[in-house]
Structures are given as structure tokens and as C-alpha cells.
C-alpha positions in Angstrom: 100.0 221.8 137.3 101.1 224.3 139.9 99.6 227.5 140.5 99.5 229.7 137.5 101.7 233.1 137.9 99.3 236.2 137.7 102.1 238.1 135.3 101.4 235.1 132.8 97.8 235.0 132.9 97.8 238.6 132.1 100.1 238.1 129.1 98.2 235.0 127.6 95.0 235.2 129.6 92.6 232.9 128.6 95.4 230.1 127.6 96.7 230.3 130.8 93.7 229.3 132.2 93.4 225.2 133.1 89.6 224.4 131.5 88.1 221.7 133.4 85.5 219.8 131.7 84.7 217.2 128.5 81.8 215.3 127.8 83.2 212.3 129.1 85.1 213.8 132.5 83.6 214.6 135.8 85.3 216.3 138.7 85.6 213.4 140.9 88.8 212.3 139.6 90.4 215.3 141.4 88.4 216.4 143.9 90.9 214.2 146.4 93.6 216.8 145.4 91.7 220.0 146.8 92.4 221.5 150.1 89.3 222.3 152.5 88.9 225.7 152.2 85.8 227.2 151.9 83.6 227.5 148.7 82.5 231.2 148.0 79.5 232.5 146.0 80.9 235.1 143.7 77.8 235.8 141.4 73.9 235.2 141.0 71.9 234.8 138.1 68.5 234.6 137.7 67.4 231.6 135.9 64.2 233.1 134.3 66.4 235.8 133.1 68.7 233.5 131.4 65.8 231.7 130.2 64.2 234.7 128.6 67.6 235.9 126.8 67.6 232.7 124.3 64.8 234.5 121.9 66.7 237.8 122.1 69.8 235.6 121.4 68.5 233.8 118.3 68.3 234.9 114.7 64.6 236.1 114.0 62.9 236.3 110.5 59.9 236.2 108.7 59.1 234.2 105.7 55.7 234.0 104.1 54.3 236.1 106.5 55.2 234.0 109.5 57.7 234.6 112.0 60.7 232.3 113.1 63.4 231.8 115.0 67.0 229.7 114.5 69.6 229.0 117.5 71.9 226.8 118.4 71.5 224.3 121.3 73.7 221.5 122.7 73.4 217.6 123.0 74.7 215.8 126.5 77.6 214.8 124.1 78.2 219.0 123.6 77.3 218.2 119.9 76.1 221.4 117.9 72.6 221.5 116.8 70.5 223.9 114.4 67.0 224.7 116.3 64.3 226.4 113.9 61.0 227.3 115.3 57.9 229.7 114.3 56.9 232.1 116.5 53.6 230.5 117.7 53.1 228.7 120.9 51.4 225.9 119.9 53.8 225.3 117.2 57.4 223.0 118.2 60.7 223.6 117.3 62.6 221.3 115.5 66.1 220.3 115.8 68.8 219.1 113.3 72.8 218.1 114.3 74.7 220.7 112.4 76.7 217.6 110.5 72.9 216.7 109.2 72.4 219.6 107.5 74.0 219.0 104.2 71.7 216.5 103.7 68.7 218.9 104.0 65.4 219.1 106.1 62.1 220.5 106.3 60.3 222.6 108.9 56.6 222.2 108.7 54.3 225.1 110.4 50.7 226.4 109.5 51.5 228.0 106.3 53.3 225.4 104.4 56.8 224.1 105.2 60.1 225.5 105.2 63.4 223.6 103.4 66.7 223.8 105.2 70.0 223.0 103.5 73.7 223.8 104.5 76.4 224.7 101.9 79.6 226.0 101.8 79.5 227.1 105.5 75.6 228.7 104.9 72.4 227.3 106.0 70.0 228.3 103.2 65.9 228.5 104.1 63.4 228.9 101.5 59.8 228.9 102.1 59.0 227.4 98.8 57.1 230.1 97.5 60.2 232.8 96.2 61.0 233.2 99.7 64.4 232.9 101.6 67.5 234.0 103.1 70.5 232.5 104.6 72.6 232.1 107.6 75.2 230.5 109.5 76.2 228.5 112.2 78.9 231.3 113.0 76.4 234.2 113.0 74.5 232.2 115.5 77.1 231.8 117.7 77.8 235.2 117.6 74.4 236.1 118.2 74.4 233.6 121.1 77.2 235.1 123.0 76.3 239.0 122.3 72.4 238.4 123.4 73.6 236.3 126.9 74.7 237.6 130.2 78.7 237.3 130.9 80.4 236.1 134.0 83.7 237.5 134.3 86.5 235.3 136.8 89.3 236.9 138.5 88.6 239.8 135.7 90.4 238.1 132.9 88.2 235.0 131.7 84.8 236.0 130.5 82.2 233.5 129.5 78.6 234.1 128.2 75.8 232.1 130.0 73.3 230.5 128.1 70.1 228.2 129.1 70.2 224.9 127.3 67.2 222.2 126.4 68.8 219.0 125.2 67.6 218.5 121.9 67.7 214.9 122.2 67.0 214.2 126.0 65.5 217.1 126.7 67.3 217.5 129.9 67.7 221.4 131.1 71.5 222.9 131.6 73.8 225.8 131.3 76.6 226.1 128.3 79.2 228.4 129.1 81.2 230.3 125.9 84.1 232.1 125.8 85.3 233.8 122.9 89.3 232.9 122.6 91.9 235.3 121.5 92.1 233.2 118.2 88.6 234.2 117.4 87.1 230.7 118.2 84.4 229.8 120.5 85.0 227.2 123.5 82.4 226.1 125.3 80.8 223.4 127.6 77.7 222.0 129.0 76.9 222.1 132.7 73.6 219.5 133.1 71.4 221.0 135.7 71.4 217.4 137.3 75.0 217.4 137.9 75.3 220.9 140.1 72.0 220.6 142.0 73.6 221.1 145.4 77.1 221.1 144.6 79.7 223.3 142.3 81.0 221.8 139.0 84.8 223.5 138.8 85.1 224.8 135.2 88.3 226.4 135.4 91.1 227.7 137.7 93.0 230.9 137.5 95.8 231.9 139.7 95.5 228.7 142.5 91.6 229.7 142.6 89.0 227.4 141.3 86.0 229.1 139.5 82.4 227.1 138.8 78.6 227.0 138.8 76.0 225.5 141.0 72.5 225.2 140.2 70.2 226.6 143.0 67.0 227.8 142.1 65.5 230.3 141.4 69.4 231.2 140.4 72.4 229.8 139.0 75.2 230.7 141.1 78.7 230.9 140.9 81.1 230.3 143.0 85.1 230.0 143.8 87.6 228.1 146.3 90.9 228.7 146.8 93.0 225.2 145.8 96.5 223.4 145.4 96.3 222.2 141.8 98.3 219.0 141.2 96.4 217.9 137.9 96.1 218.7 134.4 92.8 219.0 133.3 91.0 218.3 129.7 89.7 221.7 127.9 86.3 222.9 126.5 85.4 222.1 123.1 86.0 224.4 120.5 83.6 225.6 117.8 85.3 225.9 114.4 82.9 227.6 111.6 
């Protein structure tokens, strides 16, 4: 695909942006297509600050006199997981894949156990003692997007930036999440190991690549001028 005209981007962003990532494909296939232009730093975000935002972007609630939080996380194949934990240091959180919740699950805590079940788009949580509440994956995505730092590329495409711990491997990484003009969330996961010392490109706008690099104590967003010759796969979409 040739360079995208800025006028088209203004009319149709972010659909006109080329999305780079897929769970099964890295960036090596088109590395040879890039001109030897310099990689420029555009934004830095503190990893510590991003990690601290995770509790604030979760759904926090009280049942049976105990405080809990629920949130979404993502595995290495970009599957969505529901994570629930008591807000006490000695009690670890537990995670279940979104598609496993209709069968029901249980989370044990110091005072008892919470039962969890997904039904008709809702996630029902009960303490078995008369207390209950409901949430949904859609609400958890809304909270995640609203409560996370944002980065904007070319003043056109904005992403929420989220630190993620893979619920299966516990590998650390970064989720970039955007809200499309269709009202759906589009996301991709970049493991830290993939971008330690070199960037991973997320999208191209008007002949410029934009991506991120893991550089503790910061996450660094970078850009690079290119001559684009390759169509690339899209991000993954969350459909509530």
C-alpha cells in the first residue's frame, strides 16, 4: 500500500491507518521494506505509573465486608480474561478466560468464596450470603480505557496504554487499546521481551511508522519515516 494521504486520514481515521499486529505475526516480514531513516522518540511513559493505573482502571466493589477488584487481562494469543482479586496483599487474584465464565467459577477469599457466572452479556458475582452485584466485559473495557494513560499518533489515532501480566505465563507486556469510530475496542499486546532494545511498529499514518519500545524505567514511543509497500493484518477487536 502506498503512503496514505493526510486528507483521507482526516476523513476516515482511524480506519485509514494501517494496523500492524496479529498474534501470529511479528515485524520481520516487512523489515526489508523500510528505508534507513532514523528512529525518533516521540513520547515516554513511566512503567511505574502505568502499573499504578491498573487498580484505578478496575471495577472495585465490596461484598461480605471485603474489598475486591475485577478487571480484564490478555494472554499471549490476545484472548480476553476476567481477573478477580481481593484487595489484600496476601490473597492472589484468579483469572478465567471470558468464554469459560458461562460455566461458572469460584474465587476463595479469607471470609468465604465468591461465585461468578456470565449470562446474557452480564457477569454475576455473589458472596452466597445475600450480597451480589453484576458487571460485564463491556464495562470492564470502558473502565480500562477511561482509566489509562493515552498516547496520540500524528494527532489522529489515540491509544490507551495498559500494562499487562499474561494470566497464563505471567510474562509482562503492554496493551494498546483504541476506541474505533464504530464504537468497538481494538487492541494488541506487545510482550516486553519482543521490544527490549528494538521497537515494534503498531501502525503507519501518512508514510510514518509509529511503535513502542521497552526501555526501563520507561515505555518509549517512537516514529520512523518509511516507504510502505506491504499490507498488514489488523488488530484484534472486542465485541461485547
